[in-house]
C-alpha positions, -999 to 999 in steps of 0.1 A, spaced: 4 -126 -210 13 -96 -191 -7 -73 -214 -36 -93 -207 -31 -91 -169 -27 -53 -171 -56 -50 -192 -79 -71 -169 -66 -53 -138 -74 -18 -155 -109 -30 -162 -114 -42 -126 -100 -9 -113 -124 11 -135 -154 -11 -125 -145 -8 -88 -140 30 -89 -171 38 -109 -195 13 -93 -182 26 -59 -203 57 -66 -235 37 -71 -233 8 -47 -222 13 -12 -236 10 24 -227 38 47 -217 28 82 -206 55 105 -174 68 92 -170 39 67 -186 30 33 -190 -7 30 -185 -15 -6 -196 -51 -17 -183 -48 -52 -149 -43 -39 -151 -78 -24 -164 -93 -55 -135 -77 -75 -109 -89 -48 -120 -125 -52 -122 -124 -90 -87 -109 -91 -74 -132 -67 -86 -163 -88 -80 -149 -122 -47 -130 -116 -32 -141 -83 -25 -123 -50 -1 -96 -62 -24 -83 -87 -54 -87 -64 -37 -65 -37 -25 -40 -63 -59 -37 -77 -74 -33 -42 -49 -6 -35 -56 14 -65 -94 12 -62 -90 24 -25 -66 52 -36 -87 64 -64 -120 64 -45 -101 85 -17 -87 110 -42 -122 113 -57 -139 117 -24 -161 85 -27 -142 64 -1 -125 66 32 -91 56 45 -108 25 60 -110 10 25 -72 3 25 -70 -22 53 -104 -37 45 -98 -43 9 -61 -52 7 -59 -79 34 -89 -97 21 -74 -96 -15 -42 -109 -3 -56 -137 17 -81 -147 -11 -52 -148 -34 -29 -167 -13 -55 -194 -4 -65 -197 -41 -28 -201 -52 -22 -227 -27 -55 -248 -31 -70 -237 -63 -104 -237 -45 -127 -210 -52 -145 -213 -20 -112 -209 0 -106 -178 -19 -140 -166 -8 -131 -176 28 -99 -158 27 -117 -127 14 -142 -130 41 -117 -135 70 -92 -110 56 -117 -82 51 -143 -91 79 -122 -100 107 -85 -87 100 -95 -57 80 -123 -48 106 -98 -49 135 -72 -30 114 -97 -3 107 -100 6 145 -64 22 147 -69 39 114 -104 54 125 -92 64 160 -56 76 154 -55 88 117 -92 100 113 -99 110 148 -130 90 153 -134 74 187 -152 41 183 -148 6 199 -122 -18 187 -147 -43 174 -171 -18 157 -161 -24 120 -162 -62 121 -200 -65 116 -203 -41 87 -171 -53 71 -184 -89 75 -218 -80 60 -202 -63 30 -177 -89 24 -199 -120 26 -223 -103 1 -197 -93 -24 -177 -127 -20 -207 -148 -26 -214 -129 -57 -180 -135 -70 -183 -172 -61 -213 -175 -83 -196 -153 -111 -167 -177 -110 -191 -208 -113 -204 -194 -146 -172 -182 -162 -149 -204 -182 -121 -208 -156 -98 -229 -178 -91 -198 -199 -90 -173 -171 -68 -193 -147 -41 -196 -172 -34 -159 -164 -28 -170 -128 -3 -196 -134 27 -173 -130 14 -151 -104 
């Protein structure tokens, strides 16, 4: 079972890093990445919160190393993945996983991006600057994940999430 989880995680990380070079929305110092939010919800439902956060971290790290992302990817992606995973684990409801991703990334991640941008990146912006672009990105990506989950055979996939 662990080998399957690691394999799926690796595939999601590869998709996230590769597609990050193709599909993104530049907003000031950030790059909004709807595919990240799709991956966060899918990982949260299929693999659980721990794997979802680890996948979000790895994608953010690799995109930063490759120069295709920014430091803002960390708070945006990881908080959303965590909330999506926790809400799904507690409720087994795909829509609540989507809501967790949207709130975690759009609101909490948008707020936490402010100190990262101001103090680490040296960009002087308003405290609420990232909420709107993060929300736009996460709503689009999370809804894509919701529709993918409706099509997939979740009985087979969610067996991987039982021990997560």
